[in-house]
N, C-alpha and C positions, 0 to 999 in steps of 0.2 A: 316863587322865591324862598317861600318856606324850605322846600327841598333843598335849595342851595344854601340855606342857613345852616340845615342838618349836616347838610355835606361838609360844610365850613368847620363844624366841630366834631365831626367823624375822626374814627381813627385811622381811616386811609389818609387824613391830612396830619392829623395830630402826631402819629406814632414817627414819622420820618423827623418830625422836629424835635419831640422829645429824644429820639436816638442822637440826633446832630448836638443838642444842648446838655445832655446827660442827665435829663431828668425825666419823671415819670409823667404820663398824660394825666393823669390826677393831679398834677401839680400846676400844669399846663392850663387845663380846663377853667379853674377858676378866675383866670387871670385874664382871660379870654371871654370877649362879649362881641356879638354883632348883631347889628338891625339893619331893616331896609328902611332908607330913606322913604319918607312919605310920597305915597302916590310916583313911585320910579321904580325903576331895576338896577339900583345902586344898591351896594351894600357897604356900611360904615363898620369897619373892625377896629377892635381896641384892644391893647394888650396892656396891662398895668404891671408895673415892676418897679422895685425901689432905684434901680439903676437905669438912668433913661438911655443910656446908649444900647444898654441889653434889650431894653424894652424894643426900642426900633429895630436892632437885628433879630430878634423873635418873631416880632410881627413881620419883617421881609421874609423871614423863611415861611411862616403860616401863608401868607398870600402866595409866595411861589409854589408851594405844594398845593395850595386850593387850585391855582389856575393850572397845575398841571392833571390834576384829578378831573376838574371840572371841564377841560378843553379836550379831554382823551377823546380820541374818534372813535367812540363806541358807535355813532350814527352810520358809519358806513358797513358795520358789521349787522346792525339792523335790517340797512338798507339790502344788503345781500340776503339775509333771509327772507325777509319781504317778496324780493325779487324772485326768490327760487321758490317760495310758496306759491305765488301768482302763476308762476310758469308750471307748476304741477297741477293748480286747479283748471287752467286753462285746458291742458291735455285731458285731465278727466271729464272736464264738459264736453269736449271733441269727442271723446269715447263713448259717454253718454247720447249726445246727439245721433252719432252715426251707429249706435247700437239697436239693440231691442226694443220696442215701445215699451216694454215692462219696468225698463229701467229709467223711463222719463221722470217716476216720480223722486228720483234723486238729483234731479237737475235744480229746481228750485233753491235746495240749502247749499247747491256748489255755486249758482249764480249770486247767491247772497254772500258767500265767503269772496268771491271774487271781489266783489263791490268793496267789501270792507276792508280788503287787502290795498285795492286801489285809493280807497281814502286814505289809509295809514301811509301808504307811499307819498300821495299828495301833501300829508300834513308834513313828513319829514322834509320834502323838499322845500315847503315854504318856510320852515325854520331855518333851512341852509339860506334863503334868498334874504331873510331879516337881517342876517348880518352874522358877524362874527360872534364868537364865544365869549367868555368871560375875559376881561383885561383890566389893568390897573390904570385908573383913572388920576389917582394922585399918590406919589409916593410915600410912604410912611414918613413921619413925623413926630417930633415931641410934643404935647400938648403944652404950651405954656403955663397953664393953670393945672397945680397939682391936685391929683386924685385925695390923697391924703398927706399928712394931715389938713385938716381945714379949721385955723384958728377959730374961725367966726361961730363955726358950728359948734366947734367943742367949747367954746366962752359960754354961748348960748345953753348948750345943754348941760354944763355946770352949774350955771346960775338957776337954772330950772330945777335941778336935782337939789341944789343948795335951799332955794326957797321952800320945796317941799318939805324937806328936813325940818328947816325952821319953822314952820307952820305946825308939824307933827310934834315938835319937842314944847313947842309954846301949848299946844292942847294938853299935852300931858302935866305942864306945869301948873296950867291954869286949874286943871282937874284936881290936882294935889291942893294948890291953895284954896280951892273952897270946898273941899272935902271936910264935914266936921271931924274933928279930933277923935280918935277911939278911945271908949274908955275901957281900960284893963280891969274888968271886975270879975 
């Protein structure tokens, strides 16, 4: 899943979105965040913007581009490659077995390679059986709680800073009031 998060924030996904919205990828990246929901294969994607409608539209574009890239059928290319490699190895194994006894020392690495290729093909077929690729579970929507400004956070932070400054000023005044007067001699 961490690979999917990297893919989601990659240029392969964000370049077309940035081009569509006429902004740079560097402007999109800070506003975009993605997290995997605990112990699942669900990615929560958020896009923060001051315009709610724009946020939904940009997020929709990001999801659309991610799905296009994530679900690209690269597995068939991998399967074709592995099948071709397997057939070539099987031909070499047959040639070694029917050839001179001196070539028998090549047989063990070839059989090992054959087993590795079969394992890779099995894993690839298992992922096809597990189910479809990425899909949208919930359409993009606007979160009713604003990301910013947060009045309670701002009020609390302002109060804390004001309190620290008040204590600092009181300490300075107390020190000046308790200091003995200077004599100018």
